[in-house]
Structure formats: structure tokens, C-alpha cells
C-alpha positions as CSV (number, residue, x, y, z in Angstrom):
1,M,67.7,-24.6,-24.2
2,Y,67.2,-20.8,-24.7
3,S,63.9,-19.2,-23.7
4,S,62.4,-15.8,-23.2
5,C,60.9,-17.0,-19.9
6,E,61.6,-19.3,-17.1
7,P,60.2,-22.7,-17.9
8,C,56.9,-23.9,-16.3
9,P,57.0,-27.1,-14.3
10,M,56.0,-29.2,-17.3
11,C,58.6,-27.7,-19.6
12,F,61.3,-28.0,-16.9
13,A,60.4,-31.7,-16.5
14,A,60.6,-32.2,-20.2
15,C,64.1,-30.6,-20.2
16,V,65.2,-32.9,-17.4
17,W,63.8,-36.0,-19.2
18,A,65.6,-34.9,-22.4
19,K,68.8,-34.7,-20.4
20,M,69.4,-31.1,-21.3
21,A,72.6,-29.8,-19.7
22,K,71.6,-26.1,-19.6
23,I,68.6,-23.8,-19.6
24,V,69.2,-20.1,-20.4
25,Y,66.3,-17.7,-19.9
26,A,65.6,-14.0,-19.7
27,C,62.4,-13.3,-17.7
28,R,61.3,-14.9,-14.5
29,I,57.9,-16.3,-13.6
30,E,57.1,-13.0,-11.8
31,D,57.8,-11.0,-14.9
32,A,55.4,-13.2,-16.9
33,D,52.8,-12.9,-14.2
34,K,52.9,-9.1,-14.3
35,V,51.7,-9.1,-17.9
36,G,49.1,-11.7,-17.5
37,I,50.9,-14.9,-18.5
38,R,50.0,-17.3,-15.7
39,Q,51.8,-20.4,-14.8
40,I,52.4,-22.5,-11.6
41,P,54.8,-20.3,-9.6
42,I,57.4,-22.9,-8.9
43,P,60.9,-21.6,-9.8
44,S,63.2,-23.7,-11.9
45,S,65.8,-23.5,-9.2
46,L,63.5,-25.2,-6.7
47,M,62.5,-27.9,-9.2
48,N,66.2,-28.4,-10.0
49,Q,66.9,-28.8,-6.3
50,L,63.9,-31.1,-5.6
51,R,64.7,-33.3,-8.6
52,R,68.3,-33.4,-7.6
53,S,69.1,-32.8,-11.3
54,N,72.2,-31.1,-12.5
55,V,70.7,-28.8,-15.1
56,D,72.8,-25.6,-15.3
57,L,70.4,-22.6,-15.0
58,V,71.6,-19.4,-16.5
59,V,69.0,-16.7,-15.5
60,D,68.3,-13.1,-16.2
61,V,70.1,-13.1,-19.6
62,L,68.8,-9.9,-21.3
63,R,66.1,-9.7,-18.7
64,D,65.4,-6.0,-19.2
65,E,64.9,-6.5,-22.9
66,G,62.7,-9.5,-22.2
67,V,60.5,-7.5,-19.9
68,K,60.1,-4.8,-22.5
69,L,59.0,-7.5,-25.0
70,F,56.5,-8.8,-22.5
71,D,55.2,-5.3,-21.9
72,A,54.8,-4.7,-25.7
73,W,53.0,-8.0,-26.0
74,R,50.6,-7.0,-23.1
75,R,49.9,-3.6,-24.7
76,K,49.2,-5.3,-28.1
77,S,47.0,-8.0,-26.6
78,M,45.0,-5.3,-24.8
79,G,44.4,-3.5,-28.1
80,S,46.4,-0.4,-27.4
81,G,49.1,-1.1,-30.0
82,V,52.8,-1.3,-29.5
């Protein structure tokens, strides 16, 4: 699975149940939190460890670009345009 952000616990569990081999994401939970996207702050790496799953996590892929998109979304959602 490819995602702009680290999966929340529910999405990570769905990936495990679907037997996905790899999750690739750009932004981390902290990046989303900075722009007002709230989720339970349990990192995928911890869930992977606790679940003893073998999901390959590829993190920070194009993270800087993803953070810029989050910032643009925040500005737009606050009514100040992009």
C-alpha cells in the first residue's frame, strides 16, 4: 500500500488482516498532527512489533513533498488559499 501518511491503528490493522506485504508512506503521524489531522499516536513500527507481523514498512518516501502538501491543505482549510 502507498499512502501520503502513516496509517492509523485501524488502517494498519486492516493492512495486516489483508496480508499486505509492504506499506510505503511519506508523512508521519507527527506531521499530520502539526496540520490538525488527529489520530491515535501509535506508530506503525510499534504496531508491527506488538502484532509480531512481518509487514515491511518503508517510511519517509518523499516526506518533504508530503509535508508541503499537508501545509497547503491546512492553509486552504483555514481559508487563506494555497
